[in-house]
C-alpha positions as CSV (number, residue, x, y, z in Angstrom):
1,M,12.5,18.7,-1.6
2,T,9.3,17.4,-2.5
3,S,7.4,15.0,-1.9
4,Y,7.5,14.0,-5.2
5,E,11.3,14.3,-5.1
6,K,11.6,12.1,-2.6
7,A,9.8,9.5,-3.8
8,Q,12.1,9.7,-7.1
9,L,15.1,9.4,-5.4
10,A,13.8,6.4,-3.3
11,I,12.8,4.3,-6.6
12,S,16.4,5.5,-8.3
13,S,17.8,4.3,-5.2
14,L,16.3,1.1,-5.0
15,K,16.9,1.0,-8.6
16,G,20.5,1.3,-8.2
17,A,20.5,-1.7,-5.4
18,I,19.0,-3.9,-7.7
19,Y,21.7,-3.3,-10.5
20,E,24.2,-4.0,-8.2
21,V,22.6,-7.1,-6.6
22,L,22.6,-8.1,-10.8
23,E,25.9,-7.1,-11.8
24,Q,27.3,-9.8,-9.1
25,A,24.8,-12.2,-9.7
26,P,25.6,-15.4,-11.7
27,E,25.5,-15.5,-15.0
28,S,21.7,-17.8,-14.6
29,G,20.6,-14.6,-13.0
30,L,18.8,-14.6,-10.0
31,K,14.6,-14.9,-9.2
32,N,12.5,-12.1,-8.1
33,V,12.4,-13.9,-4.7
34,E,16.2,-13.5,-4.6
35,I,16.8,-10.7,-5.5
36,G,14.0,-8.8,-2.7
37,K,15.4,-11.0,0.0
38,K,18.9,-9.8,-0.3
39,L,17.6,-6.4,-0.3
40,G,15.4,-6.6,2.1
41,I,12.0,-5.7,0.6
42,Y,10.6,-8.9,0.2
43,M,7.0,-8.1,1.9
44,G,3.3,-7.3,1.4
45,H,0.6,-8.8,2.7
46,I,-0.2,-13.1,2.1
47,G,0.5,-14.3,-1.2
48,H,1.2,-10.7,-2.8
49,E,5.0,-10.8,-1.6
50,G,8.1,-9.3,-4.0
51,H,5.4,-6.4,-5.1
52,I,8.0,-4.1,-4.5
53,S,11.5,-6.0,-6.1
54,R,8.8,-7.3,-9.3
55,T,7.5,-3.2,-9.9
56,C,11.3,-2.4,-9.8
57,L,12.2,-5.2,-11.6
58,E,9.7,-4.5,-14.7
59,A,10.2,-0.2,-14.4
60,M,13.9,-1.5,-15.4
61,K,13.1,-3.9,-18.3
62,N,10.8,-1.7,-20.0
63,E,13.9,1.0,-19.4
64,G,16.6,-1.8,-21.4
65,V,18.6,-2.4,-18.2
66,I,17.9,-5.8,-17.7
67,K,15.8,-8.6,-19.3
68,Q,13.9,-11.7,-17.9
69,N,14.7,-15.4,-18.7
70,E,10.7,-16.3,-18.9
71,E,11.6,-19.8,-18.9
72,T,14.1,-20.1,-15.7
73,R,11.8,-16.4,-14.2
74,T,15.7,-15.0,-14.0
75,W,16.5,-11.5,-14.2
76,S,19.8,-10.5,-15.4
77,L,21.9,-7.2,-16.8
78,I,21.6,-7.2,-20.3
C-alpha cells in the first residue's frame, strides 16, 4: 500500500467514525469540540485545537453527508 493510499484510508476511517458519532447524537447535533473530544482528536497547538475534526466535518459537508446549523454551530446528519 502506498503512502497516498494509507492517508486516504485513514481519512475515510476518520470520516466513518465521525458519521457514527453523529448517528448517535441528539437531534440537535454536536459541536466540533464535542465530536473531536469523543474521538480523541481534538488537538493542535494553542489556539488552534480542533482542526483535525473541523477539516473532516467540512469535507463531509461538501460531500453532502452532514450539515451545520449556523446559529448553534452544531453538526448533524442530512
